Each structure stands twice: as C-alpha cells, then as structure tokens.
C-alpha positions in Angstrom: 186.3 142.5 89.2 186.6 146.3 90.0 183.0 145.1 91.8 184.7 143.0 94.0 187.8 145.3 94.3 185.1 148.0 96.0 183.3 145.7 98.0 186.8 144.3 99.6 188.1 148.2 100.3 184.5 148.8 101.6 184.3 146.0 104.0 188.0 145.5 105.1 188.0 148.2 107.8 184.9 146.7 109.2 186.6 143.0 109.2 190.2 144.6 110.2 188.1 146.1 113.2 186.3 142.8 113.8 189.7 141.2 113.9 191.3 143.8 116.3 188.4 143.2 118.5 188.6 139.7 119.1 192.5 139.8 119.6 192.0 142.6 121.9 189.6 140.0 124.1 192.3 137.3 123.5 195.8 138.8 124.3 194.3 142.4 125.8 194.0 145.6 124.9 197.6 147.1 125.5 199.3 143.7 123.6 196.9 144.6 120.5 197.8 148.3 120.4 201.7 147.4 121.2 201.4 145.0 118.3 199.6 147.8 115.6 202.4 149.8 116.7 204.7 147.3 116.5 204.0 146.5 112.8 203.8 150.5 112.0 207.2 151.1 113.0 208.9 147.8 111.2 206.6 148.8 108.0 208.1 152.1 108.0 211.8 151.2 108.2 211.0 148.6 105.5 209.3 151.5 103.4 212.4 154.0 104.4 215.2 151.4 103.4 213.2 150.2 100.4 212.1 153.6 99.2 215.6 154.4 99.4 216.4 151.6 97.0 214.0 152.0 94.4 214.8 155.7 94.2 218.3 154.6 93.4 217.6 152.5 90.9 214.9 155.1 89.1 217.4 157.5 89.0 220.0 155.2 87.0 217.3 154.1 85.2 218.0 154.0 81.3 215.1 152.0 79.2 211.6 152.9 79.6 210.8 149.8 80.9 213.4 149.9 83.9 211.6 153.3 84.5 208.2 151.6 84.2 209.5 149.2 86.6 210.7 151.3 89.1 207.9 153.4 88.5 205.3 150.2 89.8 207.5 149.8 92.1 207.1 153.0 94.1 203.0 152.6 93.5 203.2 149.4 95.5 205.9 150.7 97.9 203.4 153.7 98.3 199.9 151.6 98.5 201.8 149.1 100.9 202.8 152.4 103.1 199.3 153.4 103.4 198.3 149.8 104.0 200.8 150.0 107.2 199.7 153.4 108.6 195.9 152.8 108.6 195.4 150.5 112.3 194.5 147.0 111.4 196.3 143.6 111.4 194.7 142.6 108.0 195.6 145.7 106.2 199.0 145.2 108.2 199.8 141.7 106.6 198.3 143.4 103.3 201.1 146.1 103.1 203.8 144.2 104.5 203.5 142.2 101.9 203.2 144.6 99.3 206.8 146.4 100.6 208.4 143.2 101.6 211.2 143.0 98.2 210.3 138.9 97.0 206.8 139.5 97.1 206.6 142.7 95.8 208.9 141.7 92.7 206.1 138.7 92.3 203.3 141.3 92.2 205.3 143.3 90.0 205.8 140.0 87.8 201.9 139.4 87.8 201.4 143.0 87.0 203.6 143.5 84.1 202.4 140.0 82.7 198.8 141.2 82.7 199.6 144.4 81.0 201.5 143.4 78.7 199.1 140.3 77.4 196.5 142.9 77.6 198.6 145.7 75.0 199.7 143.7 72.4 200.0 145.0 69.4 198.6 142.6 66.4 200.1 143.8 63.0 198.5 141.9 60.0 199.8 142.7 56.7 197.9 142.2 53.3 199.9 141.3 50.3 197.9 142.4 46.8 
C-alpha cells in the first residue's frame, strides 16, 4: 500500500501538469490561471473557517477520544490546505475533498475505524 501511495505522490505533479496543459488548450491560459487562483482563494477561506471551528472544538475537548478526533481533523485540514496551495486542479479537488466538513468527517470515520480495527487488544484468561 505504501508503495502505491509513493508512486501516486511522485506521479501526481506530472498528471496535474498534463491536466493543466490540456485545460489551457481548451479554455485558454488566463482562464486556467484564474481557475487555479479561484480554487486557492475559496480553499483558503474554507480552511480559515473550518480551522477556527476545529480549534474551538479542540479547546473544549474533554476526553482523549475527542482530542484524538480533533487532532486528526486538524491533520486533514493541514494536508488539504497543502494540496490547495499546490498549483493544479487534481490537487485542488483532493484538497477541497479533505477540507469540506462532510467529506472530511467521512474520511476521519474511515481512518478511525482502521485504527481501532488494527489496535484491538485481545485479552485471554486462563483458569488453572
């Protein structure tokens, strides 16, 4: 799995560049540049709003489960923000998916389930 992610992250900039070149030939350079800038601006506003919300929830967290969930949410926001900062439409789409609340919560749920599944503690008792 890690090998596939590594290949994906190495190939993603080239795929993104190809998509930008093709889009430029269809709608023009200025419109493509405007589209990339617009997605960055919209993404920055979403990150600002959602980040403020998540940090507020983190501040009022009581249990370790709430803190873990909020920290995971912050990590997803940061990763989504980094994706939005990189120029390209594919990375912008991935970044927007990571920062929009409903999809981010779904991703967090999947990650939490995998972590809980992999970290089960099996205790066996033996009686003599």
